[in-house]
C-alpha positions as CSV (number, residue, x, y, z in Angstrom):
1,M,72.0,137.1,106.2
2,S,70.4,135.1,109.1
3,L,69.2,131.7,108.5
4,F,66.0,132.8,110.2
5,D,65.2,135.8,107.9
6,T,61.5,135.9,107.0
7,E,60.2,135.8,103.4
8,S,59.8,139.5,103.5
9,D,63.5,140.0,104.2
10,P,65.4,139.1,101.0
11,P,69.1,138.4,101.3
12,Q,71.2,141.5,101.5
13,P,74.7,142.0,100.0
14,S,77.3,141.1,102.7
15,F,80.5,142.0,100.9
16,K,81.6,145.5,101.7
17,G,85.3,145.1,101.6
18,P,87.7,144.0,104.3
19,R,86.7,143.8,107.9
20,A,88.0,146.6,110.1
21,G,90.1,146.6,113.2
22,G,91.6,143.3,114.4
23,A,90.9,141.3,111.3
24,P,94.0,139.3,110.0
25,L,96.2,141.0,107.5
26,A,95.2,138.5,104.8
27,E,91.5,139.5,105.3
28,R,92.2,143.2,105.4
29,M,94.3,143.0,102.2
30,R,91.8,141.0,100.3
31,P,91.3,142.5,96.8
32,R,87.9,144.2,96.3
33,S,87.9,144.3,92.5
34,L,89.5,142.6,89.5
35,D,91.8,145.6,89.2
36,E,93.3,145.0,92.6
37,L,93.7,141.2,92.0
38,L,97.2,140.0,91.3
39,G,97.7,136.7,89.6
40,Q,95.3,134.4,87.7
41,E,95.8,136.4,84.6
42,H,94.9,133.3,82.5
43,L,91.3,133.7,84.0
44,V,90.8,137.4,84.7
45,G,93.1,139.2,82.3
46,P,91.5,141.3,79.6
47,G,89.4,139.1,77.4
48,K,90.0,136.0,79.5
49,P,87.1,133.6,80.2
50,L,86.2,134.4,83.9
51,R,86.6,138.2,83.4
52,V,84.3,138.0,80.4
53,Q,81.7,136.0,82.3
54,I,81.8,138.5,85.2
55,E,81.7,141.6,82.9
56,R,78.7,140.1,81.0
57,D,77.0,139.3,84.3
58,D,76.7,135.7,83.1
59,A,74.7,134.0,85.9
60,S,76.2,130.5,85.3
61,S,77.3,128.6,88.4
62,M,81.0,128.0,88.9
63,I,83.6,125.8,90.5
64,F,87.0,127.3,91.5
65,W,89.6,124.6,91.8
66,G,93.0,125.4,93.1
67,P,95.4,125.1,96.1
68,P,94.9,127.1,99.3
69,G,95.5,130.8,99.4
70,V,95.3,131.6,95.7
71,G,92.1,133.7,95.8
72,K,89.1,131.4,95.4
73,T,87.0,133.1,98.1
74,T,88.2,136.5,96.9
75,L,87.1,135.9,93.4
76,A,83.7,134.7,94.6
77,K,83.3,137.9,96.6
78,I,84.4,140.0,93.6
79,V,81.8,138.3,91.4
80,A,79.1,139.1,94.0
81,E,80.2,142.8,94.3
82,T,80.5,143.3,90.6
83,T,77.1,141.8,89.8
84,K,75.4,143.4,92.8
85,A,74.3,140.0,94.1
86,S,73.7,139.0,97.7
87,F,76.7,136.9,98.9
88,I,76.2,134.1,101.4
89,E,79.3,132.2,102.4
90,F,79.4,128.7,103.9
91,S,82.2,126.3,104.6
92,A,81.4,122.6,104.1
93,V,83.7,121.9,107.0
94,T,81.7,123.8,109.6
95,S,78.2,124.0,108.0
96,G,75.7,121.3,107.4
97,I,73.6,120.7,104.3
98,K,70.5,121.4,106.4
99,E,71.6,125.0,107.0
100,I,72.4,125.5,103.3
101,K,69.0,124.1,102.3
102,Q,67.3,126.7,104.4
103,V,69.2,129.4,102.7
104,M,68.5,128.0,99.3
105,V,64.8,128.0,100.0
106,T,65.0,131.6,101.2
107,A,67.1,132.6,98.2
108,A,64.6,130.9,95.8
109,K,61.8,133.0,97.3
110,A,63.9,136.1,97.0
111,A,64.6,135.2,93.3
112,E,60.8,135.4,92.7
113,R,61.1,139.1,93.6
114,H,64.1,139.4,91.2
115,S,66.7,139.4,94.0
116,R,69.9,137.5,93.1
117,T,71.9,135.4,95.5
118,I,75.3,133.9,95.2
119,L,75.8,130.9,97.5
120,F,79.5,130.4,98.0
121,V,80.5,127.0,99.4
122,D,84.1,126.6,100.4
123,E,85.6,123.1,100.3
124,I,82.5,121.9,98.5
125,H,84.2,118.5,98.0
126,R,83.6,117.8,101.7
127,F,79.9,117.2,101.0
128,N,79.2,113.7,99.9
129,K,77.4,112.8,96.7
130,A,73.9,112.7,98.3
131,Q,74.5,116.1,99.9
132,Q,75.6,117.6,96.7
133,D,72.3,116.5,95.1
134,A,70.6,119.1,97.2
135,F,72.0,121.9,95.1
136,L,70.7,120.6,91.8
137,P,67.1,121.8,91.8
138,Y,68.1,125.3,92.8
139,V,71.0,125.5,90.4
140,E,68.8,124.2,87.5
141,R,66.1,126.7,88.2
142,G,68.5,129.6,88.6
143,A,67.2,130.3,92.1
144,I,70.8,130.5,93.3
145,R,74.1,131.0,91.6
146,L,76.4,128.4,93.2
147,I,80.1,129.1,93.4
148,G,82.0,126.2,94.9
149,A,85.6,126.2,95.9
150,T,87.7,123.1,96.2
151,T,91.3,122.0,96.5
152,E,90.5,118.6,95.1
153,N,90.0,117.5,91.5
154,P,86.3,118.2,90.7
155,S,86.2,115.3,88.3
156,F,86.5,112.9,91.3
157,E,84.9,115.0,94.1
158,I,81.9,116.7,92.5
159,I,78.9,114.7,91.2
160,S,78.5,114.7,87.4
161,P,75.1,116.3,87.2
162,L,76.3,119.3,89.3
163,L,79.6,119.5,87.5
164,S,77.9,119.6,84.1
165,R,75.9,122.7,85.3
166,C,79.0,124.6,86.4
167,R,81.9,126.1,84.7
168,V,85.2,124.9,86.2
169,Y,88.0,127.4,86.5
170,V,91.5,126.2,87.6
171,L,93.4,128.7,89.8
172,E,97.2,128.5,89.9
173,P,99.6,129.0,92.8
174,L,100.8,132.6,92.9
175,K,104.4,133.1,91.8
176,E,107.0,134.2,94.2
177,E,107.4,137.6,92.6
178,Q,103.7,138.1,92.7
179,I,103.6,137.3,96.5
180,T,106.6,139.6,97.1
181,A,104.7,142.4,95.3
182,L,101.6,141.8,97.5
183,L,103.8,141.9,100.6
184,R,105.2,145.2,99.6
185,R,101.7,146.5,99.0
186,A,100.7,145.4,102.5
187,L,103.7,147.1,104.0
188,A,102.8,150.4,102.3
189,D,99.0,150.4,102.7
190,K,98.1,152.7,105.6
191,D,94.4,152.0,105.5
192,R,94.3,148.2,105.4
193,G,97.8,147.0,105.7
194,L,100.8,147.7,107.9
195,G,101.7,151.2,106.5
196,A,100.8,152.9,109.8
197,L,103.7,151.1,111.5
198,S,106.3,152.7,109.1
199,L,108.1,149.4,108.6
200,T,110.9,148.7,106.2
201,A,112.0,145.3,104.8
202,D,114.9,143.9,103.0
203,D,114.2,142.4,99.6
204,D,115.7,139.0,100.6
205,A,113.5,138.9,103.6
206,L,110.3,139.3,101.6
207,S,111.7,136.9,99.0
208,L,112.2,134.3,101.8
209,I,108.7,134.7,103.0
210,A,107.3,134.5,99.5
211,G,109.4,131.4,98.7
212,Y,108.4,129.6,101.9
213,S,104.7,130.2,101.3
214,S,104.5,127.6,98.6
215,G,102.2,129.9,96.5
216,D,99.8,130.5,99.4
217,C,99.2,134.2,99.7
218,R,97.3,133.9,102.9
219,N,100.2,132.1,104.5
220,A,102.6,134.8,103.3
221,Y,100.5,137.5,104.8
222,N,100.3,135.6,108.1
223,T,104.1,135.2,108.2
224,L,104.5,138.9,107.4
225,E,102.3,139.9,110.3
226,V,104.5,137.8,112.6
227,A,107.7,139.4,111.2
228,A,106.1,142.8,111.6
229,Q,105.4,142.1,115.3
230,L,109.0,140.9,115.8
231,A,110.4,144.1,114.1
232,V,108.2,146.3,116.3
233,A,109.2,144.4,119.4
234,D,112.9,144.9,118.8
235,E,112.2,148.6,118.0
236,T,114.1,148.4,114.7
237,K,110.9,148.4,112.7
238,H,113.0,146.7,110.0
239,I,112.4,143.2,108.7
240,T,115.6,141.5,107.9
241,K,116.2,138.0,106.5
242,A,116.9,136.8,110.0
243,T,113.6,138.2,111.2
244,A,111.8,136.6,108.3
245,T,113.5,133.3,109.0
246,E,112.3,133.4,112.6
247,A,108.8,134.2,111.5
248,V,108.7,131.4,109.0
249,Q,109.7,128.8,111.6
250,Q,108.7,126.0,109.3
251,R,108.3,125.8,105.6
252,V,104.7,125.2,104.5
253,L,104.6,122.4,102.0
254,M,101.4,121.9,100.1
255,Y,100.7,118.3,100.8
256,D,97.5,116.3,101.4
257,K,98.1,112.6,102.1
258,S,94.7,111.7,101.0
259,G,94.2,114.2,98.2
260,E,95.3,114.9,94.7
261,E,98.6,116.4,95.6
262,H,99.5,113.1,97.2
263,Y,99.0,111.3,93.9
264,N,100.8,114.0,92.0
265,L,103.9,113.7,94.1
266,I,104.0,109.9,94.1
267,S,103.5,110.0,90.3
268,A,106.4,112.4,90.0
269,L,108.6,110.1,92.0
270,H,107.7,107.0,90.1
271,K,108.1,108.7,86.7
272,S,111.5,110.2,87.7
273,V,112.7,106.7,88.7
274,R,111.4,105.3,85.4
275,N,113.2,108.0,83.5
276,S,116.5,107.2,85.2
277,D,116.7,110.6,86.9
278,P,118.1,110.1,90.5
279,D,118.2,113.8,91.3
280,A,114.5,114.4,90.5
281,A,113.6,111.1,92.3
282,L,115.4,112.2,95.4
283,Y,113.7,115.6,95.3
284,W,110.2,114.1,95.1
285,L,111.0,111.6,97.8
286,G,112.2,114.4,100.0
287,R,109.0,116.4,99.3
288,M,106.9,113.5,100.4
289,F,108.9,113.0,103.6
290,A,108.6,116.7,104.3
291,G,104.9,116.5,103.9
292,G,104.6,113.8,106.5
293,E,104.1,110.8,104.2
294,D,104.1,107.4,105.9
295,P,107.6,105.8,105.1
296,L,106.0,102.4,104.8
297,Y,103.7,103.7,102.0
298,L,106.7,104.9,100.2
299,A,108.5,101.6,100.7
300,R,105.6,99.7,99.2
301,R,105.6,102.0,96.2
302,I,109.4,101.6,95.7
303,V,109.0,97.9,95.8
304,R,106.3,98.3,93.1
305,M,108.8,100.3,91.0
306,A,111.4,97.6,91.3
307,V,109.1,95.0,89.8
308,E,107.3,97.2,87.3
309,D,110.1,99.2,85.8
310,I,113.3,97.4,86.5
311,G,112.1,93.9,86.6
312,L,114.5,91.2,85.3
313,A,116.9,93.7,83.9
314,A,118.2,94.0,87.4
315,P,116.4,91.5,89.6
316,E,118.5,92.4,92.6
317,A,116.6,95.7,92.7
318,L,113.6,93.9,94.3
319,N,115.9,92.5,97.1
320,L,117.4,95.9,97.7
321,S,113.9,97.5,97.9
322,L,112.7,94.9,100.3
323,S,115.8,95.4,102.4
324,A,115.1,99.2,102.4
325,K,111.6,98.4,103.6
326,G,113.0,96.2,106.3
327,A,115.4,99.0,107.4
328,V,112.4,101.4,107.7
329,D,110.6,98.8,109.9
330,F,113.7,98.3,112.0
331,L,114.9,101.9,112.3
332,G,111.8,104.0,111.8
333,S,111.9,107.6,110.6
334,P,114.0,109.6,110.1
335,E,116.9,107.1,110.3
336,G,115.2,104.6,107.9
337,D,114.5,107.3,105.4
338,L,118.0,107.1,104.0
339,A,117.5,103.5,103.1
340,L,114.6,104.5,100.9
341,A,116.7,107.2,99.4
342,E,119.4,104.6,98.6
343,A,116.8,102.4,97.0
344,V,115.4,105.2,94.9
345,V,118.9,106.2,93.6
346,Y,119.6,102.5,92.7
347,L,116.3,102.0,90.9
348,S,116.9,105.3,89.0
349,L,120.3,104.1,87.8
350,A,119.4,100.4,87.2
351,P,118.7,99.2,83.6
352,K,115.0,99.2,82.9
353,S,112.6,96.6,81.7
354,N,108.8,96.4,81.9
355,S,108.6,93.1,80.0
356,V,107.2,91.1,83.0
357,Y,104.7,93.9,83.7
358,T,103.4,94.0,80.1
359,A,103.4,90.2,79.9
360,Y,101.4,89.8,83.0
361,S,99.0,92.6,81.8
362,A,98.5,90.7,78.6
363,V,97.8,87.5,80.6
364,Q,95.2,89.3,82.7
365,D,93.6,90.7,79.5
366,D,93.3,87.2,78.0
367,I,91.9,85.8,81.3
368,E,89.2,88.5,81.2
369,H,88.3,88.2,77.5
370,T,88.6,84.5,76.7
371,R,86.7,81.6,78.1
372,Q,88.1,79.8,81.1
373,E,89.3,76.6,79.5
374,P,90.1,73.5,81.6
375,V,93.6,72.6,82.3
376,P,94.9,70.2,79.5
377,L,94.7,66.6,80.6
378,H,98.4,66.0,80.2
379,L,99.2,68.7,82.8
380,R,96.9,67.2,85.4
381,N,98.1,65.0,88.2
382,A,96.5,61.5,88.5
383,P,96.8,60.4,92.1
384,T,93.8,58.0,91.8
385,R,92.8,55.1,89.5
386,L,89.8,56.9,88.4
387,M,91.8,59.9,87.3
388,K,94.2,57.7,85.4
389,D,91.3,56.0,83.7
390,L,90.1,59.5,82.7
391,E,93.5,60.0,81.1
392,Y,94.7,62.6,83.6
393,G,98.4,63.0,83.0
394,K,98.4,61.1,79.7
395,G,101.1,62.4,77.3
396,Y,103.0,64.3,80.0
397,L,106.7,64.6,79.3
398,Y,109.1,65.0,82.3
399,A,111.4,67.8,81.2
400,H,114.4,66.5,83.3
401,D,114.4,63.3,81.2
402,E,114.3,65.3,77.9
403,E,117.4,66.5,75.9
404,G,118.2,70.0,76.8
405,K,115.7,69.8,79.7
406,V,113.0,71.0,77.3
407,A,110.0,68.8,76.3
408,D,108.0,69.1,73.1
409,M,104.8,69.8,74.9
410,D,102.3,72.6,74.9
411,C,101.3,74.0,78.3
412,L,98.7,76.5,77.3
413,P,95.0,75.7,76.7
414,D,94.2,74.8,73.1
415,S,92.7,78.2,72.3
416,L,95.9,80.0,73.3
417,K,98.5,77.7,71.7
418,G,101.4,79.7,70.4
419,R,100.5,82.8,72.4
420,T,103.6,84.7,73.5
421,Y,103.3,87.0,76.5
422,Y,106.9,87.5,77.6
423,H,109.1,89.5,75.3
424,P,112.5,90.1,77.1
425,T,114.5,93.3,76.4
426,Q,118.2,93.5,75.8
427,E,118.7,95.6,79.0
428,G,120.9,94.5,81.8
429,R,120.7,90.9,83.0
430,E,117.5,90.4,80.9
431,K,119.7,90.2,77.9
432,Q,121.0,86.8,79.2
433,L,117.4,85.7,79.8
434,A,116.6,86.7,76.2
435,A,119.4,84.5,74.9
436,R,118.3,81.6,77.1
437,L,114.7,82.0,75.8
438,E,115.9,81.9,72.3
439,E,117.9,78.8,73.0
440,I,114.8,77.1,74.5
441,R,112.8,78.0,71.4
442,K,115.4,76.5,69.1
443,I,115.5,73.2,71.2
444,R,111.7,73.0,71.0
445,A,111.6,73.8,67.3
446,G,114.3,71.1,66.6
447,K,112.2,68.5,68.4
448,R,109.2,69.4,66.3
449,G,111.2,69.2,63.1
450,H,110.9,72.9,62.3
């Protein structure tokens, strides 16, 4: 459909199957029906929610959320083909909201003549909140059926009014065996695939391509095309593991340093350290390095782990983490990466205590929810005569002059007297601090006659 179609020219269906000729293999092999689709059984299997919605011709708008290459665009096109709707495809990366508004106006006029339009917006999260507002009137009136695709969490990236009017379907990465089956299908298909080339392929070659695709079918098809070209060029017409390795060149790791996967990976690293699992911690650290993460970002997070989860049970963990950060500064990457790996292993094996973290959180909560009391007079300095006359410092007891170096003196505001924030654990060196704290309490209780 052209953006300049007149009112008398309603949108026409644009999905007629794969493009011919020189289209990429991934485009040529795009499934044309639910029966051709492989994967996403939790959504499109018999009786599953998306399949039921499609078969009932339910006109609700939808958001497809999932990683690249799992079939978001394919599903949208299948919906259009199955429901006999006009299909208009936009990318939020290359299209502006002005263009889409023009199409929505045209589609609204077409709807008055009972012509249905599906507006598919890829990477819809790229539109800001104000831009997303433009969809609302047309979605509410049913003038268009919006299908948005996103790799980001819709809860954070799609405005609530629009999200509430759409059904969200979560698409999962394809399994390696599923991608391998699709590659076999492409090698055999003479009409749309590579069947006319009469290629053969070893199982381990296709497994390697599938494994290195990280669940992205489009990437697997692209790699298979390269491997096919190599096999034709050497006149063997046979794809071996060595051929596949050459085609892969570099493993594709799903990683977006500013997106949800970034937070998923750092969460996995932190929780592995917290759970004293050095192997998992090293793996997630390696994944983040492979994805191009800034080593200094990782160093900052590792320092945070040292104070949040190890704390006073092994206070040397903080020094080690800061030293690792210094090594990264001094050596850069990749030489400095090993210092962070060393810190991660140590933090994983160190005794754990979050007592300071929880104590400080309780302090912050009290600060937020109690009135800001003045500092008690006996804790104030009195450098001037006026301050002394106002009884600043009156009643202060100098701990070094007291037996046991502990004075019988309250240091919290009156409304918080007796409040206990720090509860030491019996882990690592903190066990010694717990014993010292108990000794201090006994000294203080003795002076109060308790």
